[in-house]
C-alpha positions in Angstrom: 0.0 0.0 0.0 1.4 3.4 -1.0 2.0 6.1 1.6 -0.7 8.2 0.0 -3.2 5.3 0.4 -2.2 4.8 4.0 -2.7 8.5 4.7 -6.1 8.5 3.0 -7.1 5.5 5.0 -5.9 7.1 8.2 -7.7 10.3 7.4 -11.0 8.4 6.9 -10.6 6.6 10.2 -9.7 9.7 12.1 -12.6 11.7 10.6 -15.0 8.9 11.6 -13.6 8.8 15.1 -13.8 12.6 15.4 -17.4 12.5 14.3 -18.2 9.8 16.8 -16.5 11.8 19.6 -18.5 14.9 18.6 -21.7 12.9 18.7 -20.9 11.6 22.2 -20.1 15.1 23.3 -23.4 16.5 22.0 -25.4 13.6 23.5 -24.2 14.5 27.0 -27.4 15.2 28.9 -25.8 18.0 30.9 -25.5 20.1 27.8 -29.2 20.9 28.1 -28.6 22.3 31.6 -27.0 25.5 32.8 -23.4 24.4 33.1 -20.5 26.2 34.8 -17.3 26.8 32.8 -15.6 24.0 34.8 -18.4 21.6 33.8 -18.1 22.5 30.2 -14.3 22.1 30.3 -14.7 18.7 31.9 -17.1 17.5 29.2 -14.9 18.8 26.4 -11.7 17.4 28.2 -13.1 13.9 28.3 -13.9 14.1 24.6 -10.5 15.5 23.8 -8.8 12.6 25.7 -11.0 10.0 24.0 -10.1 11.3 20.5 -6.4 11.7 21.4 -6.4 8.1 22.6 -8.0 6.9 19.4 -5.7 9.0 17.2 -2.6 7.8 18.9 -3.7 4.2 18.5 -4.3 4.7 14.8 -1.0 6.4 14.2 0.9 3.8 16.1 -0.9 1.0 14.2 0.1 2.7 10.9 3.8 2.4 12.1 3.4 -1.3 13.0 5.5 -2.8 10.2 7.3 -5.9 11.4 10.8 -5.0 12.5 12.1 -8.3 11.0 15.3 -8.8 13.0 16.3 -8.3 16.6 18.0 -4.9 17.2 20.4 -6.6 19.7 21.6 -9.8 18.0 20.1 -9.7 14.4 18.1 -12.9 14.8 14.5 -13.1 13.4 11.8 -11.8 15.7 8.6 -13.6 16.5 5.3 -11.8 16.8 3.9 -12.5 20.3 0.6 -10.7 19.8 -0.7 -7.3 20.9 0.0 -5.8 24.3 -1.4 -2.7 25.9 1.0 -0.3 27.5 0.5 2.9 29.5 2.7 5.7 28.2 3.3 9.2 29.2 3.1 11.7 26.3 3.4 15.5 26.2 -0.4 15.6 26.5 -0.7 13.2 29.5 -0.9 9.5 30.1 -2.7 7.2 27.6 -2.9 3.5 26.8 -1.6 2.3 23.5 -1.9 -1.2 22.0 1.1 -2.4 20.0 2.5 -5.6 18.6 5.0 -7.2 20.8 8.0 -9.1 19.3 10.5 -11.4 20.9 13.8 -12.7 19.8 14.0 -16.5 20.0 17.8 -16.4 20.5 18.4 -13.7 23.1 14.8 -13.4 24.4 14.9 -9.6 24.0 11.4 -8.1 23.7 10.7 -5.3 21.3 7.7 -2.9 20.8 7.8 -1.0 17.5 7.7 2.0 17.2 10.0 2.9 20.0 
């Protein structure tokens, strides 16, 4: 798949996720009430965090080409499935799901992208 096709596919996914996030935001029953600025900020903040989580997951998934060989010893890596990891980003903590690889020779574990 070409880089342009990957970007178009990613854009389509992110737009769908943004629309779903906006729909959830607008369906919040508290929006019909008189809300304080703090209440509004909390509702928007949850929506922002939800979209950020989904966007990170999609961007990481796009980077998930098999690394092929162990960065330590050069032996072929074996895909051990997906693992969830909590990471600290510039925008806060979030959970990301990534493929986990392990070297059969030296037993080094590897999560691309680093």
